[in-house]
C-alpha positions in Angstrom: 131.9 133.2 83.6 131.6 136.5 81.7 129.6 137.5 78.7 126.7 135.9 77.0 128.4 133.6 74.6 128.1 129.8 75.2 129.8 126.9 73.4 133.1 126.2 71.6 132.2 124.7 68.2 128.5 125.7 68.1 128.3 129.0 69.9 125.2 130.9 71.0 125.4 134.5 71.9 122.2 135.9 73.5 121.1 139.4 74.1 118.3 141.5 75.4 116.4 141.6 78.7 113.1 140.0 79.6 111.6 143.4 80.3 113.3 145.1 77.3 112.1 145.6 73.7 113.4 142.1 72.5 115.5 139.2 73.3 117.4 137.3 70.7 120.6 135.5 69.7 123.1 134.5 67.1 123.9 130.8 66.7 127.3 130.4 64.9 128.9 127.3 63.8 125.7 125.5 62.6 126.5 123.6 59.4 124.7 124.2 56.0 122.0 122.0 54.7 120.4 121.1 58.1 116.6 121.2 58.0 115.3 123.9 60.4 111.7 123.3 61.5 110.5 126.9 62.5 107.0 125.3 63.4 108.7 123.1 66.0 110.7 125.9 67.4 107.6 128.1 67.7 105.7 125.3 69.3 108.5 125.1 72.0 108.4 128.9 72.5 104.6 128.6 72.9 105.0 126.1 75.8 106.9 128.7 77.9 105.2 132.0 77.0 103.5 134.1 79.7 99.8 134.0 80.5 99.5 130.3 80.6 98.8 129.8 84.3 98.5 131.7 87.6 102.2 130.8 88.4 103.6 133.0 85.6 103.4 136.5 84.4 100.0 137.7 83.4 101.5 139.4 80.2 100.0 138.3 77.0 102.5 138.1 74.3 102.8 136.2 71.1 106.5 135.3 71.7 106.9 134.7 67.9 110.4 134.0 66.8 111.7 136.0 63.9 114.6 134.5 62.0 116.9 137.3 60.5 119.6 135.2 58.8 121.1 131.8 58.4 118.0 129.9 57.3 116.6 129.8 53.7 113.6 127.7 52.6 113.8 125.6 55.8 117.4 124.8 55.6 120.5 126.3 57.4 122.7 128.1 55.0 126.0 127.8 57.0 126.0 131.5 58.1 125.2 132.6 61.6 121.5 132.0 62.5 120.2 135.3 64.0 116.8 135.5 65.7 114.6 137.8 67.6 111.7 137.5 69.9 109.9 140.9 70.4 108.5 141.8 73.8 105.2 143.3 72.6 103.9 144.0 76.2 107.1 145.2 77.8 106.5 147.7 80.8 109.8 148.0 82.6 108.2 150.4 85.0 106.1 147.5 86.5 109.2 146.1 88.1 110.7 149.3 89.7 109.5 148.1 93.2 111.8 145.0 92.7 115.1 146.8 92.2 116.0 146.2 95.8 114.5 142.7 96.3 116.2 139.5 95.2 113.7 137.1 93.8 114.0 133.3 94.2 114.5 131.5 90.9 115.6 134.6 89.0 118.9 135.9 87.8 118.7 138.7 90.4 121.2 136.8 92.6 123.7 136.4 89.7 123.9 140.0 88.7 
């Protein structure tokens, strides 16, 4: 499988790296008039953000989703839904020592 686009009718294209400036995506094929609960989406993001336990990264980041298009007044418009999550505490240099080491449960093995 090549690329970062998944789906046939409803397609998600993702971009960015976990240690880059931001990650995001474009959701295409989402019909107009569907309620989009941004508070629920944010709640789900909050469940996985770093700094929550000793087992995850100690970085403290808000992981706040920013909708760029496709949602107006809480409803989908039918145009692609584009979103960003900024990495406020990205320090790529912190991971230089891992360039030659494959880590279990990471995408290192894939790339």
